[in-house]
C-alpha positions, 0 to 999 in steps of 0.5 A: 681675159688677161691672156698676155699680162706676162709678156705685154705688162712687164714690157711696159714696166721694162722695155728693155727687156724681153720677159716671158712671164705670165701673172695669171694662169695661161690655161691650155685650151679646151681640146678641140673635141670638147669644144665640137661636143658642146657645139653639137650640144647647142644644136639639140633640144635643150632647157633654157637653163641648160643652153644658157650654161652651155653658152657660157661654158663655151664663151669662156672656153673660146676667150683666148683662141677665138674670141670673136666667136667667144662673143656671140656665144656669150652675148647670146647666152646673156640675152637669153638669161634675161628673158628668164624669170626672176628667181632663175635668172640672176645667177646665169645672167652673172656668170654670163657676164662674167665670162662675156667681160672677159672677152671684151678685155681680151678685145681691148674693149675695156668700156664694154667690159666695164660696162658688163662688169658694173652690172655682175657687181650689182648681181652679186651685192643681190645675190650675196655671192662674195666669190663673184663679187671679187671676181668682178674687182679682179677683173676690174681692176685688171681692166684699169691696170692694163690701161696705166690707171693703176690709182684706179686699179688699186682702189677695186683691187682694194675692195676685193682684199678687204672682202678676202680680210672679213667674215665674207672670206668663206664664200670666196674660192681659193682660184679666186683669192689667189687671181686677187693676190697674183693681180695686187703683186702685179700692181705692186710691182707696177708701182715699185713696190717689189717687196709688196709684190714679193709678198702678195705673190708668196702668199698666192704661190703658198695658197696654190700649193695648200690647194695642190693646183699645180697650175696656179703654183706653176704660174706664180713661180714664173711670176715670182721668178720674174720679179726676182729678175726684174729686181736683179736678184738672180741666184733664186730665178733659175730654180724657180723657173725650172720648178715651173717648167717641170710642173708645165710638162707633167701637166703637157701644157705645152703654151706655158713651156713655150713661156717659161723658155722665153723666160729662161732665155731672158734669164740666160741673156742676163747672166751672159750665156748667150749659147744658153739663152739661144737654146732656151728661145730656140726651144720656145719658138718651137713649143710656140709654133707646135701649140700655135701660140702666136704671141710666143712666137713673136717673142721667141723671134725677137729674143733669137733676133736679139741674141743674133745681132749681140753675137755679130751674126746680123744675116740671121739677125736680119731673118729673124727681125724680119720674121718678127716685123711680117708675124707682129704685122699678122697679129696686130691685123688679126687684132684688128680683124678680132676687134672688128668682128667683136665690134660687129657681134656686139652691134648686131647683138645691141640691135637685136637688143634694141629691137627687142627692147622696140618690140616688147615696148610695142607689145605693152602698148599693145597690152594696154591698148588692148587692155583698154578695148577689154575695158571698153567692151566691159563697159559697153558690155554692162551698158548693154545688159543695163539696157537689155535688163530695162528694156526686159522689165519695161516690156514686163511692166507693160505687159503687166500693164496690159493684163492689168487692163485686160483684167481691169477691162474683165473686172468691168465687163464682168461688173457690167454683166453683174449689173445687167444680171441684177436689174434683170433678176430683179425685173424677173422677181418683180415681173413673177412676184406680180402674179401672186400679188394680183391673185391676193388682190383679186381674192380681196375683192372677190371677198368684197363681192360675195359678202355683198351678194352673200354668195356662200358658193363663192366664199367657199371657193376663196380658201383654195384661190389663197392657197393656191396665190400662196403657193405660187409665191413660196414657189417663186420664193424658193426659186430665188433662194435656190438661185442666189445660193446655187450662184454662190456655189455654196449649194453643195450637189449631193447625188442619192438613189431617187426612185423616179415614180416617187419624185413624180408622185410628190410633184403631182401631189403639190400641184394637184389643188392649182390643177383643179383650180384651172381645171388642168389635169397632171398626169405621170408615167414612171417604170417601177424600179427606175432610179436617179443618181441625183441630189434631191433638193435640186431634183426636186426643184427641177421637177417643180419648175418644169410643172410650174412653167407647164401649168402657168403655160396650159391654159383651163382645161389643158394637160400637164404630163410627166414620163420618165424612161432610161436614155436610149442613147446613154445608158447611164442617163435617165430622161424625164419629160414635162409635156403640156397642152400650152400654147407652145413657143416659135423657134426663135423664141425656143433657140433664144431660151436655149442658147441665151444668157442665164437668166433669159428674158420674160416672156408676155403672158398667152393669156392673162385671164386666169389668176395665175398668169402673171409670169413668164419662164423667167428665174425657173428655167435659168435654175433648172438649166443650172441644175441639170449642169451641175449633175452632168445632164442636158435640158432641151425644149421642143415646141412649136406655135399651137402644138404645146411644149415639151422640155426634157432634162437628162439626169444620171441613173442610178445602178 
């Protein structure tokens, strides 16, 4: 960072002396092969942390000879370190800032170097890295020191010195401590505190020897010799310089050797030994040229020019001085070019950083806009979901309302149907009751007539008429009761094997008296052993209704016949038919009875002369249809006007 402190600083202190002293170690630059290897590694794929360390190392190694390029590497490393996560960023960024600040200090760009060191100081405090913190104090003090601001330089050096004397000293490396002590010695000497300068330099020299740091030992030996030589204490100077030179020769540190020979030339000049001074200056020139150490070449040329002029060889002095001026102009131009190049690199880096900040800000703004857009979309999605939910509920409500309306309409239709059914049932019951009641009324009239005429034969017929009217009334009441029970679903169908002939005989015996009273005949035909699988009571009701309706519509002297046979089309069924010789029915009437409602309309009587002729088909036919359907059978009516009627039902056959 302060590679020419020895020459430039001591020239400021004593312009009349050409000293070749380095307060800090002027280490040999890294071998070209090492730098080449580092650059090759940098061209390949590397993790970010490894790349940052490599960029920082290149910046540090090249800070002396190729400062402008070193700045580029350092800026790239710092920029990359700033992109790392917080837990990985700070240590790598701290080392990068320290190396980059050294480059700017070498380019005499003090403000930029101080800015970087201030940031490094904050990071060192944050990480509790006391070694890095002392380095920042030492480097900041060096910058103010080189600018002649000794008061500010002392403030920074003193802060580092306090840390060396505190409990934090255990975390500070010897190299950092030696650097700070050496800088304190140089500052003390600049402030004319020679004893203090010798004290700090002696401390640094002792620490270098304890740590077997030969490079640092050579450095502090040469600086101690420079202080003693400036103070006029010459007896120890030559020994110290030769000790330092021996160390540098063992280390093959050609640059350090060149500086030490330049210091020896100064020493011999002060001790009035021009031959030794010229030989030392010549050797310094050779070594400086071999190591391309142009600053030392410049100092050696100046010394040779002064020695030639002192010996009266003005032509040689003029020649050395011409070379000195040319090289000095070249160095100044190179320094200017390096400064400009570093400024260009710094500008480009700052421009990239500015652009990066701008892009980052734009990205943040875009992210904010995206978040707002996502939020708006989320709100819209929620609103849409709410609308869909409400719309769905509305549709469900409408569907439920429609279903309720339909159910209500169905219930209304059912109620209307029930009302119609009830009215029809009342009409049928009233119509069917009229016959038996009329018969009873007629019997009472006949009783009065037969008694008035003392007609014993007529009176003898009256019990049969009363029994017939009572049977008709009882049959009607059975039909009403069975119909009501069947409609409520409480009439259970319990099929059992039934002999058809026995069922026919039972029905014939029930209506024999009624038929005889009207001079009617009932006959039956049933194959022996033919059986039904049906409910006994329902079968009786079916047969009674078929025979009762036939007798009602058959005139006096007519004939009713019951017939049974297996169904030829379905062996599982038995056909039961009731045929009468009544007036018959039209096709329209038959169609209405077969496809009409459960309760058909009442049919007018074809012949009202008989006392039992007071009813139509009415409830009996509806009940027959219901019971037949309960057994899985069918009811078929065949009739023609004037040709009688045949009603056939099919019921399951018992195996």
